[in-house]
C-alpha positions as CSV (number, residue, x, y, z in Angstrom):
1,M,92.1,121.4,79.8
2,R,93.6,118.0,80.7
3,D,91.5,115.5,82.6
4,P,94.0,112.9,83.7
5,E,91.4,110.7,85.5
6,N,89.2,110.2,82.5
7,A,91.7,110.5,79.6
8,T,91.6,107.8,77.0
9,V,94.9,105.8,76.8
10,E,94.7,102.9,74.4
11,V,97.3,100.1,73.7
12,E,96.8,97.3,71.2
13,L,97.4,93.9,72.7
14,P,99.6,91.7,70.4
15,A,98.0,88.4,69.5
16,D,101.1,86.5,70.6
17,F,101.7,88.5,73.8
18,D,101.4,85.5,76.2
19,D,103.6,83.3,73.9
20,F,106.2,86.0,73.6
21,W,106.7,86.3,77.3
22,A,106.4,82.5,77.9
23,A,109.3,82.1,75.5
24,G,111.4,84.7,77.4
25,L,110.7,82.9,80.7
26,A,111.6,79.5,79.1
27,D,114.9,81.0,77.8
28,C,115.7,82.1,81.4
29,A,114.8,78.7,82.8
30,S,117.4,77.1,80.5
31,D,120.2,78.8,82.5
32,P,120.7,78.0,86.3
33,L,120.3,81.0,88.5
34,D,123.7,80.2,90.1
35,P,123.3,82.9,92.8
36,V,126.4,83.9,94.7
37,L,126.2,85.9,97.9
38,T,129.2,87.7,99.4
39,E,128.8,89.2,102.9
40,M,129.7,92.9,103.0
41,P,130.9,93.7,106.6
42,T,131.5,97.4,105.7
43,L,127.9,97.8,104.6
44,S,126.3,95.7,107.4
45,T,125.2,97.1,110.7
46,D,124.4,95.8,114.2
47,T,120.9,95.1,113.1
48,V,121.3,94.1,109.4
49,I,123.5,91.8,107.3
50,V,124.2,93.0,103.8
51,Y,125.4,90.8,100.9
52,D,126.6,91.5,97.4
53,L,124.4,89.3,95.1
54,R,125.2,88.0,91.6
55,F,122.9,85.7,89.6
56,T,122.4,84.6,86.0
57,S,119.5,86.1,83.9
58,F,118.2,86.3,80.4
59,G,120.9,85.7,77.7
60,G,123.3,84.3,80.3
61,L,124.2,87.8,81.7
62,R,125.3,88.0,85.3
63,I,123.1,90.5,87.2
64,A,123.9,92.3,90.5
65,G,121.9,93.1,93.5
66,W,122.1,94.0,97.2
67,Y,120.6,91.5,99.6
68,A,119.9,92.6,103.2
69,V,118.4,90.5,106.0
70,P,117.7,91.2,109.7
71,R,120.2,90.0,112.3
72,A,117.4,89.5,114.8
73,G,114.1,87.7,114.3
74,T,113.5,84.2,113.0
75,A,113.7,83.1,109.4
76,P,112.0,82.6,107.1
77,Y,111.4,86.3,106.5
78,P,108.9,87.9,104.1
79,G,110.7,88.7,100.9
80,L,110.7,92.1,99.1
81,V,112.3,93.0,95.8
82,T,112.9,96.7,95.3
83,I,113.3,98.0,91.7
84,P,115.2,101.2,90.8
85,G,114.0,104.0,88.6
86,Y,115.3,104.8,85.1
87,I,118.4,106.7,85.9
88,S,118.8,105.7,89.6
89,E,121.0,103.0,91.0
90,P,119.6,100.5,93.6
91,T,120.4,101.6,97.1
92,V,121.3,99.0,99.8
93,P,117.9,98.1,101.2
94,K,118.9,98.2,104.9
95,E,115.8,100.1,106.0
96,W,113.6,97.3,104.6
97,A,115.6,94.7,106.4
98,E,115.3,96.7,109.6
99,L,111.5,96.3,109.2
100,G,111.9,92.5,109.1
101,Y,112.1,91.8,105.3
102,A,114.6,89.8,103.4
103,A,115.1,92.6,100.9
104,L,116.7,92.3,97.4
105,A,117.5,95.6,95.6
106,I,117.9,94.5,92.0
107,A,120.3,96.2,89.6
108,P,119.0,95.2,86.2
109,R,121.4,95.1,83.1
110,G,122.7,98.5,82.3
111,K,123.0,99.6,85.9
112,L,126.6,100.3,87.0
113,R,127.1,96.9,88.7
114,S,125.4,95.0,85.8
115,N,126.7,96.7,82.7
116,D,129.6,94.6,81.6
117,V,127.9,93.4,78.5
118,F,124.8,95.5,78.1
119,N,125.1,99.2,78.5
120,P,122.8,101.4,76.3
121,G,123.2,104.4,78.5
122,Y,120.7,106.9,80.0
123,P,119.3,108.2,77.8
124,G,119.4,105.2,75.5
125,L,117.6,102.3,77.2
126,L,114.1,103.3,76.1
127,T,114.9,103.2,72.4
128,H,117.6,100.5,72.3
129,N,116.6,98.2,69.4
130,I,113.1,99.6,69.7
131,V,112.0,98.4,66.2
132,D,112.2,94.7,67.2
133,P,110.4,93.3,70.3
134,N,112.7,90.2,70.3
135,T,115.9,92.3,70.7
136,Y,114.5,95.4,72.4
137,G,116.8,96.3,75.3
138,Y,114.0,96.2,77.8
139,R,113.3,92.5,77.2
140,G,116.2,91.3,79.3
141,F,115.7,94.2,81.7
142,Y,112.1,93.0,82.5
143,L,113.3,89.4,82.9
144,D,116.1,90.4,85.2
145,V,113.5,91.5,87.8
146,V,111.6,88.2,87.3
147,R,114.9,86.3,88.0
148,A,115.4,88.4,91.1
149,V,112.1,87.1,92.4
150,E,113.2,83.6,91.6
151,V,116.3,84.1,93.7
152,L,114.1,84.9,96.7
153,L,111.9,81.9,95.9
154,D,114.9,79.6,96.3
155,R,116.2,81.2,99.5
156,P,115.7,79.1,102.6
157,D,115.6,82.3,104.7
158,V,112.6,83.6,102.7
159,D,109.0,82.7,103.1
160,N,108.2,82.1,99.4
161,L,104.5,82.6,100.1
162,R,105.1,86.2,101.2
163,I,107.0,88.0,98.5
164,G,106.2,91.6,97.5
165,L,107.5,94.2,95.0
166,Q,108.1,97.9,95.6
167,G,109.3,100.7,93.3
168,S,108.5,104.0,91.8
169,S,108.7,105.2,88.2
170,Q,110.5,102.5,86.3
171,G,110.4,100.5,89.5
172,G,106.6,100.9,89.6
173,G,106.2,99.8,85.9
174,L,108.4,96.8,86.3
175,G,106.5,95.8,89.5
176,I,103.4,95.5,87.4
177,S,105.1,93.5,84.6
178,T,106.8,91.2,87.1
179,A,103.6,90.5,89.1
180,A,101.9,89.6,85.8
181,L,104.6,87.2,84.7
182,L,104.8,85.5,88.1
183,P,101.2,85.7,89.3
184,D,101.5,82.7,91.7
185,A,104.7,84.1,93.4
186,I,103.8,87.7,94.2
187,R,101.7,88.6,97.2
188,C,101.5,92.4,96.7
189,V,102.8,95.3,94.6
190,A,103.4,98.9,95.6
191,A,103.9,101.0,92.4
192,G,104.5,104.7,92.4
193,A,104.3,107.0,89.4
194,P,104.4,103.9,87.1
195,Y,106.5,104.3,84.0
196,L,106.1,102.1,80.9
197,C,102.3,102.4,80.8
198,G,100.7,104.0,77.8
199,I,104.2,104.1,76.2
200,M,103.0,105.7,72.9
201,T,100.6,108.0,74.6
202,A,102.9,109.4,77.2
203,P,105.3,111.1,74.7
204,T,102.4,113.2,73.4
205,L,101.7,114.5,77.0
206,T,105.2,115.3,78.1
207,R,108.5,116.5,76.7
208,S,110.5,115.2,79.7
209,Y,112.9,112.3,79.6
210,P,112.8,109.3,79.3
211,Y,109.7,109.5,77.1
212,E,111.3,112.3,75.0
213,E,113.7,109.6,73.8
214,I,110.8,108.2,71.7
215,N,110.0,111.7,70.3
216,E,113.6,112.2,69.4
217,Y,113.9,108.8,67.8
218,L,110.8,109.3,65.7
219,R,111.9,112.7,64.6
220,I,115.0,111.0,63.1
221,H,113.2,107.8,61.9
222,P,109.6,108.9,61.2
223,K,109.0,105.8,59.0
224,D,109.5,103.6,62.0
225,V,106.5,104.7,64.0
226,D,104.4,101.6,63.3
227,R,107.3,99.3,64.2
228,V,107.9,101.2,67.4
229,R,104.3,101.0,68.3
230,E,104.2,97.3,67.6
231,T,107.3,96.7,69.8
232,V,106.4,98.6,72.8
233,A,102.9,97.0,72.9
234,Y,104.7,93.9,74.2
235,Y,106.2,95.9,77.1
236,D,103.3,98.2,78.0
237,G,102.0,97.9,81.6
238,L,98.5,98.3,80.4
239,N,98.8,94.9,78.6
240,F,100.3,93.3,81.7
241,A,97.8,94.8,84.1
242,P,94.9,92.4,83.6
243,K,97.2,89.5,84.5
244,V,98.2,90.9,87.9
245,Q,96.5,88.9,90.7
246,A,98.2,90.4,93.7
247,P,96.8,93.4,95.7
248,T,98.3,96.5,94.2
249,L,98.9,100.0,95.5
250,I,99.2,102.8,92.9
251,Y,100.3,106.3,93.9
252,L,100.5,109.3,91.6
253,G,101.5,112.9,91.6
254,L,98.9,114.8,89.7
255,E,101.4,117.3,88.3
256,D,103.9,114.6,87.2
257,D,105.7,115.8,84.0
258,V,107.8,112.6,83.7
259,C,105.1,109.9,83.8
260,P,101.9,111.7,83.0
261,P,99.1,110.9,85.5
262,E,96.8,110.0,82.6
263,T,98.8,106.8,82.2
264,G,98.7,106.0,85.9
265,F,94.9,106.4,86.0
266,A,94.7,104.2,83.0
267,L,96.8,101.5,84.7
268,H,94.5,101.6,87.8
269,R,91.4,101.2,85.6
270,T,93.0,98.3,83.7
271,L,94.0,96.4,86.8
272,T,91.4,93.7,87.7
273,C,93.0,92.7,91.0
274,E,92.3,94.2,94.5
275,K,93.7,97.7,94.1
276,T,94.2,101.0,95.9
277,L,94.9,104.4,94.4
278,H,96.4,107.4,96.2
279,T,96.7,110.7,94.4
280,Y,98.7,113.7,95.5
281,P,97.7,117.1,94.1
282,H,100.5,119.6,93.5
283,C,103.0,116.7,93.5
284,A,105.2,115.9,90.5
285,H,107.2,112.8,89.8
286,H,108.0,112.1,93.4
287,A,104.3,111.1,93.7
288,G,103.8,112.1,97.3
289,L,107.3,111.4,98.8
290,P,108.2,111.3,101.6
291,D,104.8,111.1,103.1
292,V,103.6,108.3,100.9
293,M,106.2,105.9,102.2
294,R,104.2,105.5,105.4
295,V,101.3,104.4,103.2
296,V,103.6,102.0,101.3
297,E,105.1,100.6,104.5
298,D,101.6,99.9,105.9
299,F,100.4,98.4,102.7
300,L,103.4,96.0,102.5
301,A,103.0,95.1,106.2
302,E,99.4,94.3,105.7
303,H,100.1,91.8,103.1
304,L,103.5,90.5,104.0
305,T,103.8,90.9,107.8
306,P,100.3,91.0,109.3
307,G,100.5,91.8,113.0
308,R,103.8,93.6,112.7
């Protein structure tokens, strides 16, 4: 019988993990962000202004996002980056702007509005160039979210001391990695059903996609197993977790067959920051939706808009 709370999930930490990501951040810094915002009247409302956002990220790729801010209230607003799941597209974050946030919904490379150059497909992203950490498809994907935070840091209508991250599944996993890579910039993280944690263990616990992509790849290329393990160690949330300093909310569905709860519990154990865990029996990958969103809203308000 499975015991998700106490299961062993191990990931080897590469000796050059910090240098690897420092190099990626340095590569990004060599290109100006060059953000361009275009107001979208047809998407805006009486209470929220919506913009199409484009900016430059890793490798010089132009990345898209939706940016929404309140019409009322006084800037600077607390900032929030919302991160999409593996197959989902970012939605226009009007509901967050209505709560008082300057909200940026990022569309990392490969998403429909950011796939002009990089488009591995879904399935496809998880195993794209998976035998080399330097060219692995997720390298730029991770850094796209970092660059989205940097866009907010440079915005005069954003309080750069109050920036949070929110997402579920892939969005949860990338919230962890981004908070680790920008420890001084992130005030809090809400991560549901976090993907990309225990990346080599998860495919042994589920046959659902996306992790099944790894099983399929290794059935065809069994000799690559060590190279795959070495690559994904650079991207595993369990190796990023000890570097997260911001208060973090984790929420899990205990019957999740996409991101096994074993990996979510392992992430929670590995975090050394202030942390909160909510678990939902009889819930699958939705991890407690829609009820958990009230918990998420309260958590973000506590750290980003105290007194709201």
